[in-house]
Residue frames as qw, qx, qy, qz and C-alpha x, y, z in Angstrom:
[[0.536, -0.289, -0.381, 0.696, -39.76, -56.05, 2.74],
 [0.055, -0.955, -0.290, 0.018, -40.66, -52.66, 4.09],
 [0.521, 0.509, -0.115, 0.675, -38.18, -50.01, 3.04],
 [0.294, -0.783, 0.098, -0.540, -39.27, -47.84, 5.99],
 [0.877, -0.478, 0.059, -0.004, -38.39, -50.63, 8.46],
 [0.845, 0.147, -0.008, 0.514, -35.00, -51.17, 6.86],
 [0.249, 0.677, -0.074, 0.689, -34.25, -47.43, 6.84],
 [0.516, -0.754, 0.091, -0.396, -35.28, -46.99, 10.49],
 [0.928, -0.325, 0.068, 0.168, -33.26, -49.98, 11.66],
 [0.709, 0.377, -0.023, 0.595, -30.27, -48.86, 9.59],
 [0.031, 0.761, -0.108, 0.639, -30.32, -45.33, 11.05],
 [0.702, -0.663, 0.111, -0.236, -30.71, -46.59, 14.62],
 [0.942, -0.136, 0.065, 0.300, -27.90, -49.14, 14.28],
 [0.569, 0.505, -0.042, 0.648, -25.57, -46.69, 12.56],
 [0.225, -0.813, 0.113, -0.525, -26.24, -44.08, 15.26],
 [0.837, -0.529, 0.132, -0.039, -25.46, -46.61, 17.99],
 [0.872, 0.171, 0.025, 0.458, -22.29, -47.65, 16.11],
 [0.304, 0.684, -0.093, 0.657, -21.10, -44.04, 15.89],
 [0.467, -0.768, 0.139, -0.415, -21.88, -43.35, 19.55],
 [0.923, -0.359, 0.112, 0.083, -20.13, -46.50, 20.76],
 [0.810, 0.220, 0.051, 0.541, -17.02, -46.05, 18.63],
 [0.212, -0.918, -0.056, 0.331, -16.74, -42.29, 19.08],
 [0.403, -0.360, 0.512, 0.667, -14.51, -42.14, 15.99],
 [0.579, 0.713, 0.132, -0.372, -15.00, -40.73, 12.53],
 [0.214, -0.455, 0.742, 0.443, -12.20, -42.62, 10.81],
 [0.580, 0.319, -0.413, -0.625, -13.16, -43.83, 7.34],
 [0.352, 0.121, -0.928, -0.036, -12.46, -47.51, 8.13],
 [0.088, 0.190, 0.792, -0.574, -14.63, -47.46, 11.25],
 [0.467, 0.366, 0.124, -0.795, -17.46, -45.68, 9.41],
 [0.515, 0.273, -0.655, -0.480, -17.35, -48.13, 6.47],
 [0.218, -0.028, -0.959, 0.179, -17.54, -51.12, 8.81],
 [0.218, 0.284, 0.589, -0.724, -20.44, -49.47, 10.66],
 [0.527, 0.349, -0.178, -0.754, -22.35, -48.77, 7.45],
 [0.466, 0.182, -0.819, -0.281, -21.82, -52.32, 6.16],
 [0.120, -0.116, -0.915, 0.368, -22.82, -53.98, 9.46],
 [0.317, 0.320, 0.397, -0.799, -25.83, -51.71, 9.91],
 [0.532, 0.311, -0.390, -0.684, -26.99, -52.37, 6.35],
 [0.400, 0.090, -0.905, -0.114, -26.62, -56.15, 6.58],
 [0.012, -0.208, -0.827, 0.522, -28.39, -56.37, 9.94],
 [0.389, 0.346, 0.205, -0.829, -31.18, -54.05, 8.79],
 [0.526, 0.224, -0.609, -0.550, -31.73, -56.17, 5.65],
 [0.319, -0.031, -0.941, 0.109, -31.87, -59.35, 7.73],
 [0.040, -0.335, -0.737, 0.585, -34.14, -57.90, 10.44],
 [0.198, 0.080, -0.163, -0.963, -36.23, -55.57, 8.25],
 [0.539, -0.185, -0.606, -0.555, -38.98, -58.08, 7.58],
 [0.517, -0.274, -0.775, 0.238, -39.08, -59.42, 11.14],
 [0.168, -0.324, -0.437, 0.822, -39.38, -56.18, 13.08],
 [0.037, 0.623, 0.642, 0.445, -42.82, -54.65, 12.59],
 [0.271, -0.712, -0.412, 0.499, -42.82, -51.99, 15.29],
 [0.197, -0.359, 0.215, 0.886, -41.37, -49.45, 12.85],
 [0.140, 0.464, 0.739, 0.467, -44.37, -49.79, 10.52],
 [0.150, -0.850, -0.498, 0.081, -46.09, -47.11, 12.60],
 [0.389, -0.427, 0.052, 0.815, -43.30, -44.54, 12.22],
 [0.367, 0.860, 0.345, 0.087, -44.31, -41.39, 10.41],
 [0.521, -0.161, 0.135, 0.827, -41.60, -39.32, 8.79],
 [0.138, 0.819, 0.373, 0.413, -42.92, -35.78, 8.51],
 [0.163, 0.495, -0.256, 0.814, -42.02, -32.31, 9.74],
 [0.608, -0.549, -0.008, -0.573, -44.81, -32.56, 12.34],
 [0.942, -0.267, -0.199, 0.047, -43.54, -35.88, 13.73],
 [0.647, 0.237, -0.288, 0.665, -39.94, -34.64, 13.89],
 [0.109, -0.571, 0.149, -0.800, -41.04, -31.44, 15.66],
 [0.745, -0.502, -0.002, -0.440, -43.12, -33.30, 18.23],
 [0.915, -0.052, -0.292, 0.275, -40.38, -35.88, 18.76],
 [0.396, 0.354, -0.312, 0.787, -37.94, -33.10, 19.65],
 [0.404, -0.535, 0.089, -0.737, -40.59, -31.50, 21.88],
 [0.906, -0.317, -0.229, -0.159, -41.17, -34.90, 23.51],
 [0.744, 0.122, -0.385, 0.533, -37.48, -35.21, 24.33],
 [0.046, 0.437, -0.278, 0.854, -37.54, -31.84, 26.12],
 [0.684, -0.443, -0.023, -0.579, -40.67, -32.79, 28.09],
 [0.933, -0.129, -0.324, 0.086, -39.16, -36.18, 28.96],
 [0.549, 0.253, -0.401, 0.688, -35.89, -34.61, 30.13],
 [0.248, -0.488, 0.197, -0.813, -37.78, -32.11, 32.29],
 [0.852, -0.353, -0.099, -0.375, -39.80, -34.93, 33.88],
 [0.854, 0.085, -0.395, 0.327, -36.61, -36.94, 34.34],
 [0.253, 0.381, -0.397, 0.796, -34.94, -34.10, 36.24],
 [0.512, -0.449, 0.105, -0.725, -38.05, -33.48, 38.39],
 [0.933, -0.240, -0.194, -0.187, -38.42, -37.14, 39.31],
 [0.705, 0.204, -0.445, 0.513, -34.69, -37.49, 40.06],
 [0.008, -0.429, 0.352, -0.832, -34.90, -34.55, 42.44],
 [0.723, -0.378, -0.016, -0.578, -38.02, -35.99, 44.08],
 [0.941, -0.093, -0.316, 0.078, -36.43, -39.40, 44.63],
 [0.504, 0.308, -0.431, 0.682, -33.21, -37.81, 45.91],
 [0.298, -0.477, 0.227, -0.795, -35.25, -35.69, 48.34],
 [0.876, -0.303, -0.113, -0.357, -37.02, -38.82, 49.60],
 [0.855, 0.079, -0.389, 0.334, -33.72, -40.65, 50.05],
 [0.330, 0.342, -0.378, 0.794, -32.05, -37.76, 51.87],
 [0.376, -0.264, 0.324, -0.827, -35.09, -37.10, 54.06],
 [0.243, -0.083, -0.966, -0.030, -36.23, -40.49, 55.41],
 [0.156, 0.308, 0.650, -0.678, -38.98, -38.86, 57.45],
 [0.434, 0.222, -0.277, -0.828, -40.93, -38.06, 54.27],
 [0.705, 0.112, 0.622, -0.322, -43.84, -40.45, 53.92],
 [0.207, 0.254, -0.753, -0.571, -43.90, -42.81, 50.98],
 [0.709, 0.188, 0.459, -0.502, -46.92, -44.70, 49.77],
 [0.035, 0.312, -0.816, -0.486, -45.73, -47.30, 47.26],
 [0.630, 0.306, 0.628, -0.341, -48.25, -49.13, 45.13],
 [0.265, 0.097, 0.753, 0.594, -49.36, -50.17, 41.69],
 [0.357, 0.493, 0.170, -0.775, -51.63, -47.87, 39.70],
 [0.473, 0.369, 0.750, 0.278, -53.82, -49.04, 36.86],
 [0.131, 0.588, -0.057, -0.796, -53.90, -46.35, 34.16],
 [0.651, 0.537, 0.532, 0.062, -55.56, -46.19, 30.77],
 [0.221, -0.387, 0.387, 0.807, -53.89, -44.85, 27.64],
 [0.588, 0.650, 0.209, -0.434, -55.51, -43.47, 24.52],
 [0.087, 0.597, -0.677, -0.422, -52.56, -44.52, 22.36],
 [0.913, 0.236, 0.140, -0.302, -53.48, -47.15, 19.78],
 [0.669, 0.594, -0.444, 0.052, -50.08, -47.83, 18.18],
 [0.919, -0.240, -0.184, 0.253, -47.64, -50.37, 19.58],
 [0.549, 0.332, -0.165, 0.749, -44.74, -47.96, 19.10],
 [0.202, -0.653, 0.049, -0.728, -46.51, -45.18, 21.01],
 [0.818, -0.528, -0.077, -0.217, -47.36, -47.51, 23.90],
 [0.873, -0.013, -0.191, 0.449, -43.81, -48.84, 23.99],
 [0.321, 0.461, -0.167, 0.811, -42.34, -45.34, 24.14],
 [0.477, -0.649, -0.002, -0.593, -44.85, -44.33, 26.83],
 [0.914, -0.384, -0.131, 0.006, -44.08, -47.40, 28.95],
 [0.762, 0.120, -0.176, 0.611, -40.32, -46.92, 28.58],
 [0.075, 0.604, -0.101, 0.787, -40.55, -43.21, 29.40],
 [0.667, -0.626, -0.022, -0.403, -42.47, -44.00, 32.57],
 [0.940, -0.221, -0.121, 0.228, -39.96, -46.68, 33.53],
 [0.614, 0.340, -0.150, 0.696, -36.96, -44.43, 32.86],
 [0.170, -0.691, 0.138, -0.688, -38.22, -41.72, 35.22],
 [0.261, 0.104, -0.821, 0.497, -37.13, -42.59, 38.77],
 [0.325, 0.046, 0.548, -0.769, -39.90, -43.50, 41.19],
 [0.774, 0.298, 0.142, -0.541, -42.07, -45.21, 38.56],
 [0.157, -0.264, 0.911, 0.273, -41.90, -48.55, 36.78],
 [0.721, 0.171, -0.235, -0.628, -44.22, -49.92, 34.11],
 [0.502, -0.235, 0.811, -0.185, -44.97, -53.43, 35.32],
 [0.396, 0.256, 0.861, 0.190, -47.35, -54.64, 32.62],
 [0.318, 0.279, -0.217, -0.879, -49.32, -53.54, 29.57],
 [0.315, 0.322, 0.893, 0.020, -52.62, -55.13, 28.57],
 [0.260, 0.714, 0.551, 0.345, -54.16, -53.51, 25.49],
 [0.097, 0.738, 0.037, 0.666, -54.79, -49.90, 26.60],
 [0.651, -0.748, -0.025, -0.129, -54.15, -50.50, 30.33],
 [0.476, 0.507, -0.543, 0.471, -50.77, -49.88, 31.95],
 [0.753, -0.615, -0.221, 0.073, -49.88, -51.10, 35.42],
 [0.351, 0.675, -0.314, 0.568, -47.36, -48.73, 36.95],
 [0.685, -0.467, -0.405, 0.385, -45.54, -49.15, 40.25],
 [0.078, 0.825, -0.062, 0.557, -45.03, -45.79, 41.96],
 [0.421, 0.085, -0.605, 0.671, -42.90, -44.84, 44.93],
 [0.106, 0.254, 0.493, -0.825, -45.70, -42.58, 46.11],
 [0.020, 0.494, 0.790, 0.364, -49.26, -43.31, 44.95],
 [0.054, -0.084, 0.109, -0.989, -51.01, -39.96, 44.92],
 [0.607, 0.072, 0.207, -0.764, -54.56, -41.29, 44.61],
 [0.437, 0.054, 0.898, 0.001, -56.63, -44.37, 43.87],
 [0.563, 0.667, 0.267, -0.409, -58.77, -42.74, 41.17],
 [0.735, 0.171, 0.485, 0.442, -57.72, -44.03, 37.72],
 [0.351, 0.850, 0.233, 0.315, -58.33, -40.67, 36.03],
 [0.254, -0.945, 0.204, -0.016, -56.25, -38.71, 38.53],
 [0.724, -0.384, 0.481, 0.310, -53.46, -41.29, 38.45],
 [0.669, 0.454, 0.418, 0.415, -53.42, -41.19, 34.66],
 [0.145, 0.962, 0.071, 0.222, -53.31, -37.41, 34.71],
 [0.463, -0.828, 0.300, 0.098, -50.44, -37.37, 37.20],
 [0.628, -0.352, 0.608, 0.335, -48.21, -39.88, 35.42],
 [0.587, 0.269, 0.670, 0.366, -49.25, -40.53, 31.84],
 [0.315, 0.874, 0.355, -0.104, -50.84, -37.34, 30.47],
 [0.124, -0.835, 0.304, 0.442, -47.62, -35.32, 30.10],
 [0.296, -0.285, 0.793, 0.450, -46.13, -37.91, 27.80],
 [0.411, 0.410, 0.811, 0.067, -49.32, -39.07, 26.14],
 [0.271, 0.844, 0.216, -0.409, -50.42, -35.65, 24.89],
 [0.091, 0.716, -0.516, -0.462, -47.34, -35.42, 22.69],
 [0.284, -0.140, 0.923, 0.217, -47.17, -39.09, 21.70],
 [0.490, 0.570, 0.625, -0.213, -50.75, -38.92, 20.39],
 [0.329, 0.850, -0.099, -0.400, -49.64, -36.24, 17.95],
 [0.004, 0.566, -0.763, -0.310, -46.79, -38.42, 16.72],
 [0.025, -0.071, 0.990, 0.122, -48.36, -41.91, 16.71],
 [0.481, -0.198, -0.419, -0.744, -52.10, -41.23, 16.84]]
């Protein structure tokens, strides 16, 4: 079994337990630690996506930076979608864009796809190797390089530094 997988699953499950319970009573924390440990032991050998995690100062720094970039993009896209809803006369041009990613790791691609999906106005429809199919509320162009630059590059530049 991979100790890194077990540790990552344990930390994620324990964090979710603490957030959901919103209590720091000793009994609640003990139950959370025990459940998180048992589940992480059981699932540690089955979940391989955490094999690509790198625990270093650089990866922690870029992960925090990524969260700030993601939150900024989230706010911008929320405002854009709200503006389109409140102003029906604005033209929309929905469509699916085929973009290419330079990310090689499964974890990096998963985070990229989820980040795109979580920002309003875009939805990752499918991933095939290094190609992402993204539905957009307003397709800015049909050129794959320009579409990639508009949607993917902001996230990808940081994810490459974390996941390679």
